[in-house]
N, C-alpha and C positions, 0 to 999 in steps of 0.2 A: 280589701278588694275581691270582687268575685271573680270566677272563671267566667262568668256571662259578660264582663267587660273586657277579658283577653279575646273572646270569640268576636266581640264586636271590633276589636282591632283588627284581627284577622281579617273581617269582612271589609274594613276600612282600606286596609292595604291593597285588596283586589278591584275595589270599587273606585277610590279616589288617588290611587297610587301613591299612598303614604307608606313609606316603610314603619313596619310594626316595631322594630329596633330604634328608630328614631322618635317613635312615639313614647316607648317605654323610657327612654333616657329622659324625654321631657318631663314625663309623669314622676319620675325619680327626683328631679332636680327640683319639681315644684313642690313634691312631698318635703322635701328638706326645708324649704323656705316656709311651708304651712306649719312644720313640726316648730320651728324656732319662733314663728310669730304668734301660734295659737299657745305655745308652752312656756314662752319667755324664756327660751335656752338659747344659748351663745355657742355651745361646743360643737366642735367639729363632728358632724354625723354623716352617716351613709345610711341610704334606704336599700335593702334587699327586696327584689320581687321575684317569686317563684314562677316563672312562666306556665307551668303546667296546672299549678293548683291557684295561683292569684294570691297565696299567702305573701304577706307583708311584714318585714321586722324593720325596726328603726337600731342602729347601732351608734354609739357615741366613742368617738375615737380619741383616746388620751395618751398623753406621753407620760411614762413611768419616771418620777423622779424622787429624790431622798426626802424634800421636804415640800410638801404641797401648798402653793400659794393660791391657785386657782382651781378650785374642785370641778369646775365645769371643763378645764382643760387639761388637768393634771389628775394622776392617780399615784398613790406611794408604793415603793417597792414591795412593802410588807403586803399590802393588800393586793397586789398583782401576783404574788409568789403564793397567795391562798388559793389562786385560779391555777398557776402553773408555777413549779419551780424554776424554769427555765428562763424566765424573765429577768431582764438587765435594766439598769438604768439607761433612759434615752429610747429604750423600745417604745413602741406605739402598741396600745392594746385597746381591742374593740369590747365594749360592753352594751349588751341589748337593754334598750330604754325604752322599749314600744310602749306606748300608753295604753290604757285599757280602752279608751272611747276614740283612739285614733282612726278605727274604720271608717265611723262617719265622716270625718274630715277627710280622709284619704278618698272615699267616694266620691265627695263633692268637689275636690280638689282636680281629681283625675278627669272628671265630666268637663269641668273649665278648660283642662290643658287640652283636650279630646277637641272639642268644639273649636278653640282657638287654632289648632294646628290644623282641622279642616278647613276653616275658613282662610287661613294662609294658603293652604294647599289650591284651594279654588280659586284665589286670588292669582297664584302663581301660573296656573293652567290659562286662566283667561291673559294674563300679561303674555304671557309663551305665545299664544294664538294670535294676539292683535300685534305684538313686535313684528312678528313675521308678515304683518300686513301692511306696514308703515309704506307710504308712498303707493297704496293701491285704492281702489274704488269700493266702496259697499252701499248698499240699500238700507237705509233707516226710515223710523217714523217720527215725528217731531212730537215729542213727549211732551214738555212744558218750556216755559219761558222765564227769564228774571231778567233785571237789569244788565247783568254781566253776560250771559250765555243763553244761546237757544241749544236745549238737550235734546239730544236725537237717540234714540232708542235703537242700538245695534243687535239687539235679541239678548246677550248676556251682559252687556253693561250699556251705561248710558255713555255718550260721546258729547264734548261740548263744542260748540260752534261761536267762535267769539264774534263781536260786531264788526272786527277788522275782516273777518272771513267770509261774511256775509254778502249776498249781493245787493246792490242798491234797490232793485226791482222786484225784490221778493219779501212777502209778510210772515211767511212761516207759520201757517197756521197750525194749531194742534191737530194730530193724526194725519198731517199730510205726509206722504210718503216720497222720497226725495233721494237722490243719490249723492254722496259726499266723498271727499278724498281725503285719507287719514294722513294728517301731517307729522303728528307725533304722539308716542306712548310712554307713558312714564310711570314708572313703580314708586307709589308713595304707602305711608302706613295706612292708608285708608283703602288701600286697593289700587288697581291701574287707574289711571287717569288718560284718557284718550282725547284728542284735540282733532277736529277735523276742519274742511274747508269747501267752502263753493267759489271759491274765487281764484283758487292755485291754479295755474297754467296746467299742471299734472292732471287735473279733472278733466280738462278738455281732450289730453292725450289717451286718457284711459277710456273715455267716452268712445272715441274712435276707434280702439281696441275692440271695444264691444259690440260695436256696430258694423265695423269692417272686417270682415273674415282674413281678406288680403293682408291687413296690417298684423293682427293676431298671429297668422301664419308665418310672418317675417317676408312677404312677396313685396309688400309695400310697406317701405321704412319711414317714420316721422322723423325729420331731419332738426326741426325746431319749432317753437311755439312760441307767440307772444300776445298776450290777453291783457284787455283792460275789462273785467268781468262786468256783466250786464249791459255792456254797449257792442264793443265789438273783438273779434280775435281773428288770428291769422295763424296758419298752419302749413308749413312747408313740407312735401312730400316727395319720394322718391323712388324710383322701382329700378334695380340692377338690369332687369329683362327689358329689351327693347320694345318687345310686344305688348306689355303690359302699361295701360294708362294710369299712372297713380290717383290724378285728380279724377278722373271718371269713375275709379273703384271707391273712392271715398263719397262721390257724390250719390253714386247708386242709380238704380233704374227710375227715371221722374224725380230725381232728388230725394228719394225715401231715406236713405241711409243718413245724410247730413240733416235732413228735416228733423229725423227723429232727436237728433242732439240739439238741434236749435229748440224744438219743442222742451226737451230737458232744462235747457238753460233759459227758458222764459223769453224766448226771441231774440236772444244776442246775436247779433251778424256774425259770421263766420266767412271767412275768406280763403280758400283753398288754393295754394300756390305750388307750382312744380319748382323742385330745388334744382339748383344747376351750380357746378364747381365754377363756372364762369359767372365772375361778379355782375357783368353788364347784363346778362340774362335774368340772373337772380334777382338783382336789385329792380329789374324791370319788372318782373313777375309779381316783387313783394307789393308793389304802389297799385295793384287792383283795387279796385275797378278802373281805375284810370288808365288811358293810355301812355306810352313815353315814346318819344322821338328820338332820344341819344342818352348814352350815360358815358359820361367821364370818369374814370378810375384813376384816383391816387393812392398806388400801393402802399407807400411809405407811411402815409397817415390814415390809410385805411379808411379813406373818405371818398364819395361821390358826389358828382354834380348832375342832376337829371334834369333833362329839359322835356317839357310836355306843352302840348297846344295850350293857345292862350284861354280856351273856353274851358278846359280841364284842369287848370292850376287850382282852384278852388277844390276840387274834387281830389286831386292828388295829394293835397296837403290835409284835407280831411277837416271836419269841425274841431276848432281847438287844435288842431296841428295832429288830430290823432291818428290820421291814415298814415302820416309821414312817419309819426313816432313808433307806431305800431311795426312798419316795415324796416325800421332801423333797427329796433329788438330783434327782429326776426332774423334779419340777415348778419347783423353784427358789424355793419358798416353804416358810417355817419351819412346823411343822405340831405344834401342842399337843394332844393327844388326850383327851378328857375322858367319862366314862360317863355315860350318860341320866341316872341318880340324881342324880350331882354337879352335872349341869348344870341339872337342875329345881331343886335345892336352891339354885344361885347364881343362879337367875332367867334363865338363858339359853336355856332352852326353856320354851315353854308348851304348855298341852293344846289350845288353838284355832288353832296354826300348822300349815301342812301340813309333812309330813316329808319329808325329801329322797327316801328309798327309794320313796315314792308317786310323786314329780312327775318322778323320771328314768325314760326309756323305756328299752325292753330293750336298745336299739343303743348306747345310751350306756354299758351296763355293760361289764365288764372280763372276760378270760379268764384262767385260771391253769392252768399245765400243769407236768408233771414231777414228780407224786406227790403226797402229801398235803401240806396247807400248813403252814408254819413257823408253831407257834404257842407 
């Protein structure tokens, strides 16, 4: 082994962050294995590397015995005392057994070990970088597709977008740039494997954090998100300061902020609702874009009965029950929707009580974006 290799180890230590001592230990272990493999030796050996000169020696460690049964592992007391008269039975002696042509094998082995360790270190750096970005958003470029995954290039690594994480209204052509949500980072023998999603509710949350400075700065808080990717989503927002309009902050001037998110999600409809600790107000807001006349709350079962105008019943329920389903996911309350006529027949609504649409202020209402409502 030459001093040039030792100089290279020093450079690697600085550039890749791999300890030189760790590399030397790995090289020594690999040289021991190479010695036994190439010279058909089974004895216990030790490799000594001189860090200054790069000189290398192989020493066989043998036990001193009276009668030698295996010369690869044992040496007689008489032979040992020719080296030093102080040796006794059961002592361990080291004898140099460096082969003449071992230098070539040593150089090749050292190169293989260094290459492998550099590759492992680079994989470790990538893993550590991406493990810190789990549940975060990144921009990637569609690289290729196969029947199992769409592969998205994130710069240093390809992430895998599984069919279950793909939006039904997207085709993912090669070279398309898109934002993805990192769901899981795994360490494998082939390097880090990164899984991403376009359907995760976290993607919608991160997109709002990117587009709405008030959310990023913590002035406006996202309380809950419910999503059926590619079709419709609902997001509940809240601001502690009374003079801050959380819904308006998310909408932006002329709807520019939320429209950027709708465009990124290929036209997915988004309802932005104001969160409230009052379940009556919160459930009413969550059923946007429909109007609500009354909300009856059952605290024990965490269930609500919502009464809506007859002409808005289908709007409140939504296509295939989607609007009601998303509202229930958003609020965490069961929601049973009844028409005004059915509610009056059942005695749930009377003429002399105020309607919720009359008591809710404009700022407690919600906003819908992304096209015509699904009804």
